[in-house]
N, C-alpha and C positions, 0 to 999 in steps of 0.2 A: 159297146158301152161308151157313153159320152160323159166325160168327167169335167166338172167345173171346179177349178182350183181357186180358192179364195184366200187372200192374205189380208188380215185385218189392218186397220189403221194403226200407225204409230203415233203416240202423242209427241208434241214438240219436246225435244230433249237436248241435252248437251251435244249429242252426236248427230242431230238432225241437220244442222248447218243450213237451216232454211234460207236465211238471207244471203249466204254465200252461194248456195246452189242456184238461187234465182238469177244471180249475175251471169251464170254461164248457160242459162236456159234449160237446166235440168229440173226434175220434179222431186227426186228423192235420192238419198245418198247411195243405198245399196239394194240389190234385188233380194227376193225371197229364195235363197239358195236351197232351203229345206224343201220347199214345194216343187221346185224344178227337179230336185233329186227324186222326190216321190214320183213324179211323172216318168222319170227314167226307169224306176224300179217296176212300175206297174206294166201290164201287158202292152206292148207297143202297137198292137192292132187296135187298141182303144183310141178314142179321140179325146184330145185335151184342149181346154181353154183356160187360160190363166188371167185372173183379175187381181192385181195388186192395188188395193184401195187407196194407197198413197199416190198412185198414178191416175187411176180413174175409178169411177163407181161401176158396179155391175148394173146391167140393164135388164129390162123385162125380157128381151130376147135371150140374154144369157140364162135366165132362170128357165125359160121355156125350152131351151136347147138341152139342158142337162138331164141326165138320168141319175147321176150320183154327184153329190157335192162333197168335196174334201176341204177341210179348213185346218190350218195349222198356224201356230204363233207362239210368242213368248209371253211372259207374265205381264209385261207392260201393255200388251195388246188385249188383255182380258175383256174390257168393256165392249170393244167392237167385235171380238170373237163371239161373245155370248149373244150379241145383237144379230150377228150373221147366222148363228145356229137357229135362232127363233125365226128369222126371215126365211131361211131355207125350209123350215117345217111349215111355215105359213103358205109357202108355194107348193107344198105337198111333196118335197124332195127327200130322198134317202140321204142321210148326213153321216159322214165319218169324220171324226176329229182326232187330231194327234199333235205331236210336237212337245217341246220341253215343258210348257206350262201345264198342259192337260196330263202329261205323264206324272208331274209332281202333285197336282191337285185336280183329280178327275171329276170331283163331285159337282162342281158348278156347271160344267159342260153337260153332264148327264141330266142335271135338273133343267137345263135350258132346252133339252129335247134331242140331244145327239143320239143317233141310233147306234152307231159303232164308236167305241173308244179304242183307237188304234195306238197303243202306248209303247213306250220304249223305242228302240231303234228300228227304222222301217225296213231295213234289209231282211229282218226276221219276220216282223209282224205284218207287213204289207202283203206278202204272198199268202199269209194266213187269212187276210181279209178277202183276197181274191177267191180262195177256196171256199170261204163262208158264203160269199155271194153266189158262187157256182152251185152250192147246195141249196140255194133258195132262202138262206137265212136273212132276216131283216134287222137284226140287232145283235149286240154282244160286246163283251170286253175282251180285247185281244192283247195279250202280254207275252213277253219273251221269257218270263220266269227266271230272270237273272242271266240269261245267255247273252253274250256280246257278239255281234257279227264280225266276221273277217272283212274289213273294209277294202281289201284288195279285190273283192268281187263287186264293189259298188260301181254301177255304170256311170258314164259321163252324164252330168246333169243336162236337162233339156233347155239349154240356153236359147234355143230357137223360139221358145214360147214367150220370151221377154221382148218388150219394146226397149231395145238397147239405148235409144236416144233419151230415155227418161231418167237414166241413172248416171250419177257422177262417178261411181266406182263399180267395178264388178267384183264377184266373190268366188273363191275356190276354197276347198278344204283339203288339207293333207292328213291331219291326224285328229283323233278324238281321245279324250282322257288327259289326266295330268298326274304326275307321280307324287305331288305334294299333298298335304293334309290340312290346308287352311280351314279353320273351324267354320267360317261363315260361307264357304263356297259350295255351290250345288253342282258344279261340274263333275266332281268326283262321285257325287251321288248318282247323277244321270249317266255318266260315261265311264266311270271307274278310274282307278289309280294306275292302271297299266296302259300307257299310251299305245294306241293301235294306229298304224300308218298305212297309207296307200303306197303303191310302188312308184318309183320315179316315172316309169313309163305311163302309168295311169294319169298322173298329174300333168305330164307333158301332153297327153292326148286331150285333156280338158283345155289346156292353154291353146293347143292347136285349133280346137273347135272355136274358141273365142277369136283367135287370129283369123280363121277362115270366115267368120261372121263379120269381120271388119273392125273388131274392137282394137283400139290403139291408146287406151288411157290406163289409169291406175287400177290395180287389182289388190283387194284385201284378202289376205290369207287368214280365214276366220278361226283358225285353230285357237283354242283357249290358252294353250301353251305350245307354240310352234316348236320349241326346242325340248319338249318333254322327253322325246327319244332322240338324243343327240346323234347317235350313230346313224339312224335312218335319215334324219334331216340333212346330215352331211352328204350322204349318198345321193339324196335328191339334188342338193345344191351343186354337186360336182357335175351333174348332168344338165341342170337348169342353166348354169352360167354359160356354157358353150352354146346351148340352144338359143338363148337370148342374144348372144353375140352374133350368131349366124343370121338372125333375123333383124339385126340392127336395133335391138332393145326396144321392141314395140310397146312394152309395158313397164311400169314401175310397180314395186310391191311394198306393202306394209303388212304388219302382223302384230300379234301379241306374244310376249315371251316373259319368262321369269328373269329376274335381275341378274341371276348367275350367268347370263349371256356375256356379261362384261369380263368374265374370267376365262373365256374361250376365244382366243385370238384367231384361231383357224376358222371357227364358225363365223366370227365377225367378218373376216376377209372374204369368205365364201358368199355371205349375204350381200356384201358390197359388190362383188363380182357379178352377182345375178340381178343387180339393180334394185335391191331393197333400199328404200330411202326413209322408212319410218318404222318405229316399233313402240307398242304400248306396253308399259311396265306397271305391274301392280305394286306400287310402293306402299300404299295403304296409310302409313304413318311413319314419321321419323323417330317415334318413341319406341325404344327397344323393348321396354316392359310390355307394351301393348302387342308388339309383334310376337313376343314369346307366348303371351297369354292366348293369342288366337292361333298359335301353332304355325306361324309363318316364319319358321326358323331359317329358311333360305335367304331371308332379308337381313339376317343378323350376323352373317359370317364375314362380310366385308363392308367397308364404308359405302353407304348408299350414295352419298354425294360423289365420291370418286368413281363409283360404278357408272352413274349417270353421265358424268363428264367423259369417261372413256368411250362409252357408246356413242355419245354426241360427236366426239373428236374424229372418230373413224369415218363419219359421214352419215349416221342415222339420226333422223329427228326423233327425239324422245317425247312421247306422250305418256302421261302417268295418271294413275288412279289413286285417290286418297279417300279415306273413310274416317269419320268422326263418330264417337260414341262408344268406343270399346270400354269394356269393364275396367275400372281402375284408372281411367284416363284422367290426367291432371288438368286443372284449369289452364287456359292458354294454348290448348292444342291447335286452335286455328292460327294463332300467331306463329307457332313452330312450323306449321305447314307452309305458311306464307314465306317465312325465312328460308325454308328448304327450296321452295320453288324459285325464289329469287336467286339463291346461291347457285343453283344448277341451270338457271335460265330456261327452264322447261316452258315452252310457249303454251301448250294446252294441258292444263291440269284439271282432271275430272274430280269433282267432289261429290260425295253422297253421305248421308247419315246412315249408320249401320242398320241393316235390315236383316231380320232373322228369316231366311228363306226356308220354305217347307222341306222338312226331312234332312236338313243339314245338321251337323254336330251341334252347331250353335242353337238351332231351333229346338233340338231334343233337350239340350241342357237347360235352356230358358223355360221350356215347358215343364220340366221336372222341378224347377225352382219356383214355378208359378208366376213367372214374370212376363209371359206373352200377354199383350193387351187385347182383350176381347173387342172385336170390331175393327182392330188393326192387326189381327193375328196373321193374315196372309200378306206378305210384303209385295211391293210392286217394283222395287229397285229403281225408282224414279227419283230424279234430283230435286223434285219439289214435294217430297214426302217426308214426314216426320218419322222418327224411330217407332217401330211397332212393338216395343217391349219397354219394360221399366229399366232405365239405365242407372248406373251407379252415381251419376251426378245429375243435377236438374236439367231436364230436357230443354228448358228455356235457355240455359247457358250454352248448351251444345248448339242449339239452333241459331242463336245470335252470333256465335263464333263462326258457324258455317256460312251464314249469309255474308258476314264481313269478309270471309275468304273469297267468295265469289265476287263481291263488289270491288274489293281492292285489286285483286289480281287481274281482273278484266277491265280495269280503268284503261281507256285507250292508250295513253302514253306509256303506261307501265307495260301493257301487253306488247306493244310494238317494240319497246326496248328489249324485252326478252326474246322476241322473234329475231331481232337483229343480232343480239349477242350469241344466240344459239347457232344461227347459220354462219356467222362470222368465224366461229371457232371450228367449223367443220373442215376436214381435209378436202381439198378440191377434188371434184370428180374427174376421173380419167377415162371413163368408158367412151368408146367411139360410137355415138348414136347417129342414126339417120336424122338429118335436119328436118324439122316439121314446122312449117309456117303457121302462125296462129290464124284462126278463122275470124270472121267478122264479129261473132259473138264474143270470142275471147278478147279481141281488141277493145270492144265496147266495155267488157268487164274491167279490163285494166284501166281504161279511161275513167270509169266510174269510181274505182278505188282511188285513183289519183285525185279526182275531184273531191271526194268525201274526206279522205285522210290527208291529202296534200294541199287542199285549199279551204274547204268548208270548215273543218274542225280545227281546234287549237293545237293539233298535232302537226300542223303544216310544215314547220321548219324541221322538226324531228324526222318526219316522213321523208322529205327530199334529201336531207343530209344522210340518213341511213341507206336510202335506196341507191344513191350515187356511190356511197362507200362500198356497198355490196357489189355493184357492177365493177368497181375498180379492183377490189381485193379478192373476191371469190365469185366470179361470174358464172361458174359451172353450177352453182346451186340457186341461181337467180329465180328460175321458174318456181321451184318449191318455196323460195322465200316470199315471192309475191302472192302465191296461193295462200300462205299462212297469214300474210297481211290481210287478205280478203276475208279470212275467217273472223276477223274482228267484227265485221258487220253482223254476224250471228251472235257473237258473245255480248256485244253492247245491248242487243235486244234481250238476250236470254238472261243476263244477270238481273235485269229488272223484273222479269217473270219470276225468277227464283225468289227474289226479295219479297215481291208482292204476295206470292202464294204461301211462302213459309210464314210471313208475318200474319197473314189471314188465318192460317191454321193455329198459330200461337194464340191469337185473339179468341178463336173458337174454344181452344183448350182452356184458356183462363176463364171464359164465361161459363164453361161446363163445370169447372172446379168451384166457381163461385156459387153455382146453384146447388152443388152437392154438399157444401159446408153446412148450410142451415139444417139439412136433413140429418147430417151426422151429429150435429149438436142436439137436435130434437131426439 
């Protein structure tokens, strides 16, 4: 069986880092970990060909080669996913579709022509697909019926299928699921509230595979809450730290975690010892009332500002997510977020307007209340999308505050000031790493950053002052510091995209309301 694995296009987003990635000659931030795991689960005597459409487009030869086409992706990839299903059927191919988006909302993929819907987690449903194909079946809906797989049986992903030179970061996964009950989150719907983890030996085998393939850059631990099972993650880190030290720290790690990480000093120390250098925290909002309403109680137990500052000081760069549009949200939410981000000097603060994701507790509540908006009822969790339900305050007010957050916090001098303060406060790194000389592409990237931020823009004096201060006072974090300066190239471009697209949608909404008013009067 010859299997063509297709990964749909990602739209330009907060996390795409297009302009920054261009500087180092990469094409996309991270690889399709789900699809290379699918390839590892399926029979290994099958032949596989992977096309990540953010790296290259599929060719006529790819279509002719394939016996079976497998497509997977997330909700933001929906438009290109549906396009690929139709293209596969146009080429007369058998098509199986899976992944988080189709698991949540299978109807659109089925309507587009998918033959098999392989839903839920692949360790259970992919063998069922293989059995169906062996029986000669040509269509079907395959589900696990609530069963969750034991991920200690998950094989090492097929990293060999990737063009490693195309990616800025690599991906691994240690756990699935999250113990919390945030109303808006679909992770607990898809993967459950009991975090399941791989064994330390499994993850080290995945890292050894990447090491043997020559990977020597950053790795993102894609777990939605890396510390959901603290006992097991500590067992992992106690083996990962010595493994990294033995190999001269070939990788650096980043991940996502709940903010209660700040209250576990042992865990923080273990992460630093394993060369973790960044963590994404779901702050959501500094408004306690909104946190309680959305059942994010873990963010109300300790000072959020103090938690962020503690994580920052030990040596982890904090990225954070913020949401606007919670029920009962008071005016000025955007200003309160700006104040919080500046107080904590978080360099990269992700904003989005609240989206009711399918089958979440929020989605069910809003559906019961009749507040989901027809035509925008299926969210796409993208930063350029308006709220898909009727909020408790005017959507125009929320959107305008949201745009102002983006515009002000990613003003070049303001962003560079936060980057400097964040890294300046970090405890110096003490890990004994192998020295690695920068390549020509990296030297050119640094020179480009120096030209744009240190000469061309009005940040020139600030840039050089902060750069030399960092070299003098905390040189051990300089590499991460200059990388985060480079990210400004993306944010300067992206904040304009956010403003243009949100203002365009507001104008369309105002025009629609204007046309409806005369009808209501009549």
